[in-house]
N, C-alpha and C positions, 0 to 999 in steps of 0.2 A: 374571433375576439379572444385575446389571450390575457384575460384578467389575472389569472392565478399562476402564470408561468413566470419564471425568473428571466430577466433580461441578461444576455451575456455581458460580462464585464469587459470593458476595454482594458487591454494590457497597459499597465503603467510602466514608465521607464524609471528604473532606479539608478541614481548616480553611482558610479563606481567608487568604492571606498579607496582612499589613498593607501598605498602599501605601508605596512607597519615599519616604523623607524628601527633601525638596528641599535641595539644597546651598546654603548661604548663601555665595555667592561673595565678597561684600564682606568678610565676617568672615574667610574663609580668606585672602584677599589681605592683610588687616590683620595676621593672625597671621604670614603669611609675611614681611612687612616687619619685624615685631618680631623674628622669629627671625634674619633677616639681620643686624639690628643687634646682637643678642646674639652671633651667630656671629663677628662682627668682633672682639669683646672676649675670646673664648674661646681658651685655649691648649692645654688638655688634649685628648689624642687621643680618649679615650672620650667625653668631654663633647661634643667637636666632632662626632664621629660620630653621637651621639644627636640633636644639632640638625640635622645634615644629613639624617638619616633622617626627622625630622619635616617638614622642608621638602620632601623628596622625596614624602612621603605627601600633602602638600597639593597639590603639582604634579600628582600622579597623580589626586587627586580632582577637580581642575580640568580634567583632560583633557590636560595638557601632558606627554605620555609621554616625549618626548625630553629635556625638562628633568629629569623625574623619574629617567630612566636616568642622566643625567650626575651628578646629585646622589647617587644610590645608589652609583655607581661611585667617586665621590670619597670617600664615607663608607667603603666597603669597602677602598679603597686605604690610607686613613689608619689604619684599625683593623680588621684582619682577624679577624672572629669571625662565627659563625653568628648571624643575627639578622634584624631587619627589612630591612637592606640586601640581604642574600643572598636572602631570600625575595622581596623586591620586584623585584630584578633578574631572578630566575628567571621570575616572572610576566610582567614586561614584555618580556623577551626572547622568551618563548613567544608572547606577543601579537603582537609585531612579526614573528616567524617565520610565524605564521598569516596575518597581513596580506600578507606577501610571497608566501606560497604561494597565497592566493586571487587575488592579482593576477597570478600566473604570472611573477614576477620572480626569475629564476634567480640573479642576482647578489645580490639581497637575501636569498634563502634561504641562499646560501652564507655571506654576511656574518653573519647572525644565528645560523647553526649554529656558526660559528667562535666567536662571542661566548659561546654556551652551552658550548662545549668549554673555553674559557678559564675560565669560571665553575666548571666541574667541576674543572679543575686547581687553582683557588684553593681549592675545597672540600677536595681531597685535601691540599693544603698546610696548611690549617687543622687537619684531622684529625691529621696527623703532628706538628704543633707542640704539640698537646695532650698528647702522650705523652712 
């Protein structure tokens, strides 16, 4: 009688993940150039923030994290709402914090922790302004 023994689990078959799609860098760069031209003509805060978010997403996909961070910060400064800018900044700040931690860079860790704290303060300000 095996009341207290675990039964062996049956192996489950996991479906194979599709291969990642290749990023068409030329198309992304062309879209970034087009968005930059459109951004120069745009005056509305919400519309400008949307264009900046799209440009930052392109920069993130191309691997330009510093440019993506600056674009997301500009977007969030001009139009403080929860959205792609807030989420993107949180992801990129945590990525930079992890890079600094793996490199053992104490100043970098402190700088990115401060940035995350400032983003949290912005989050609180957004929450309070909605009520």
